[in-house]
C-alpha positions as CSV (number, residue, x, y, z in Angstrom):
1,X,95.3,107.8,103.1
2,X,95.7,110.3,100.0
3,X,99.2,111.1,101.3
4,X,100.0,107.3,102.3
5,X,99.2,106.2,98.8
6,X,101.0,109.0,97.1
7,X,104.3,108.9,99.2
8,X,103.8,104.9,98.8
9,X,103.8,105.2,95.0
10,X,106.8,107.4,94.9
11,X,108.9,105.2,97.4
12,X,107.9,102.4,95.5
13,X,109.8,103.2,92.3
14,X,112.9,104.3,93.9
15,X,113.5,100.9,95.9
16,X,113.0,99.5,92.3
17,X,115.7,101.7,91.3
18,X,117.9,100.8,94.0
19,X,117.9,97.3,93.4
20,X,120.4,97.4,90.5
21,X,122.3,99.8,92.7
22,X,122.7,97.0,95.2
23,X,123.2,94.4,92.9
24,X,126.0,96.1,90.9
25,X,127.7,97.8,93.6
26,X,128.0,94.8,95.7
27,X,131.8,94.2,97.0
28,X,132.5,97.7,96.1
29,X,130.8,99.6,98.7
30,X,131.3,98.4,102.4
31,X,127.9,99.6,103.3
32,X,126.1,97.9,100.3
33,X,128.3,94.5,101.1
34,X,127.2,94.9,104.7
35,X,123.5,94.8,103.5
36,X,123.6,92.0,101.5
37,X,125.4,89.9,103.8
38,X,123.5,90.8,106.6
39,X,120.2,91.8,105.5
40,X,119.7,90.0,102.6
41,X,121.6,86.9,103.4
42,X,123.4,87.3,100.0
43,X,120.2,86.4,98.4
44,X,118.6,88.6,95.6
45,X,115.1,87.1,96.3
46,X,115.0,88.7,99.8
47,X,115.0,92.4,98.3
48,X,112.6,91.3,95.3
49,X,110.2,89.7,97.6
50,X,110.5,92.7,100.1
51,X,109.4,95.1,97.0
52,X,107.0,92.4,95.8
53,X,105.2,92.8,99.0
54,X,105.4,96.2,99.5
55,X,103.9,96.6,95.7
56,X,101.0,94.6,96.8
57,X,100.2,96.2,99.9
58,X,100.3,99.4,97.8
59,X,97.9,98.0,95.4
60,X,95.5,97.6,98.1
61,X,95.9,101.0,99.4
62,X,95.6,102.8,96.2
63,X,92.0,100.7,95.6
64,X,91.2,102.0,99.1
65,X,92.2,105.3,98.3
66,X,90.1,105.2,95.2
67,X,87.0,104.1,97.0
68,X,87.4,106.8,99.4
69,X,88.2,109.4,96.8
70,X,84.9,108.2,95.3
71,X,83.0,109.3,98.4
72,X,84.1,112.8,97.9
73,X,86.6,113.2,100.6
74,X,88.8,115.5,98.3
75,X,88.5,118.1,95.9
76,X,89.5,117.5,92.1
77,X,92.2,120.2,92.6
78,X,93.8,118.3,95.4
79,X,93.7,114.8,93.8
80,X,94.9,116.3,90.4
81,X,97.9,118.1,92.3
82,X,99.2,115.2,94.4
83,X,98.7,112.9,91.1
84,X,100.7,115.4,89.1
85,X,103.5,115.6,91.9
86,X,103.8,112.0,92.3
87,X,104.0,111.6,88.5
88,X,106.9,114.3,88.2
89,X,108.7,113.1,91.3
90,X,108.8,109.6,89.5
91,X,110.4,110.7,86.4
92,X,114.3,110.4,87.6
93,X,113.7,107.0,89.1
94,X,112.1,105.7,85.6
95,X,114.7,107.5,83.7
96,X,117.4,105.8,85.7
97,X,115.7,102.3,85.3
98,X,115.3,102.8,81.7
99,X,118.8,103.5,81.3
100,X,120.1,100.7,83.6
101,X,117.4,98.6,81.7
102,X,119.0,99.5,78.5
103,X,122.6,98.8,79.6
104,X,121.5,95.3,80.8
105,X,120.1,94.4,77.4
106,X,123.5,94.8,76.0
107,X,125.0,91.8,77.7
108,X,123.2,88.3,77.4
109,X,124.1,87.7,81.3
110,X,121.9,90.9,82.3
111,X,118.8,90.6,80.2
112,X,116.9,89.0,83.1
113,X,117.7,92.3,84.9
114,X,116.1,94.4,82.3
115,X,113.0,91.7,82.4
116,X,112.6,92.3,86.0
117,X,112.8,96.2,85.8
118,X,110.2,96.4,83.1
119,X,108.0,94.3,85.1
120,X,108.3,96.4,88.2
121,X,107.7,99.5,86.0
122,X,104.3,97.9,84.8
123,X,103.5,97.3,88.4
124,X,104.1,100.5,89.3
125,X,102.4,102.2,86.4
126,X,99.4,100.3,87.4
127,X,99.5,101.7,91.0
128,X,100.2,105.4,90.1
129,X,97.1,104.6,87.3
130,X,94.8,103.4,90.1
131,X,95.7,106.9,91.7
132,X,95.1,108.7,89.0
133,X,91.8,107.5,88.2
134,X,90.5,109.0,91.3
135,X,91.8,112.4,90.0
136,X,89.7,112.2,87.0
137,X,86.7,110.5,88.6
138,X,86.7,113.8,90.7
139,X,87.2,116.1,87.8
140,X,83.7,114.5,86.1
141,X,81.6,114.6,89.4
142,X,82.7,118.3,89.6
143,X,81.5,118.6,85.7
144,X,84.9,119.7,84.6
145,X,85.2,117.1,82.1
146,X,83.0,114.8,80.5
147,X,82.6,110.8,80.7
148,X,84.4,110.3,77.6
149,X,87.1,112.4,78.7
150,X,87.3,111.1,82.0
151,X,87.7,107.5,80.2
152,X,90.3,108.6,78.1
153,X,92.1,110.3,80.6
154,X,91.9,107.5,82.8
155,X,93.1,104.9,80.3
156,X,96.3,107.2,79.1
157,X,97.2,107.1,83.2
158,X,98.2,103.7,82.6
159,X,100.5,104.4,79.6
160,X,104.2,105.4,80.4
161,X,104.9,109.0,79.3
162,X,101.5,109.7,78.4
163,X,100.4,109.2,82.3
164,X,102.7,112.6,83.1
165,X,101.7,114.6,80.2
166,X,97.9,113.8,81.1
167,X,98.5,114.3,84.9
168,X,99.9,118.0,84.3
169,X,96.7,118.4,82.0
170,X,94.5,117.2,84.8
171,X,95.8,119.8,87.2
172,X,95.5,122.5,84.5
173,X,91.9,121.5,84.4
174,X,91.3,121.3,87.8
175,X,92.3,125.2,88.7
176,X,89.7,127.3,88.6
177,X,89.2,129.6,85.9
178,X,88.8,132.8,87.3
179,X,92.2,132.9,89.2
180,X,94.3,135.8,88.3
181,X,97.6,136.0,89.2
182,X,99.3,138.9,91.1
183,X,102.7,140.1,90.0
């Protein structure tokens, strides 16, 4: 379940990043043109609907994962490492979406694309925020952080950019204190 949620969260944002590529490269690439004509029937709502359904199903997976993680199925270090990995792997997709969204705001006819990308970003950060909450719950359960810090870290996991910093911090907290490096 942990790997399903982690991989799903990572793939989701990359599929969102693929949407503008599909949209703007239609007619310029034979593969993308083939996809638009035969798979999507030249209708933007087909890939949007697919991504939306995938996102809804991933929200359910993340909620189930959160419930399983509360039962102590994984250690805080496992959860924090996975959370940090997911957040770091998503950075290139978020940067690409940000640049495309910024470019789309320049032209009046593409502002809708920027708006859709922002909504999908918010959708994605919600999924990964749920995923991160399980890590911070485990940290509190193992008494590595206080209840106030758990709340603060969990809330910060739903904020852009702060979520990556908090994920790395959570992983650093989860590591045992008495480990030594062998050089």
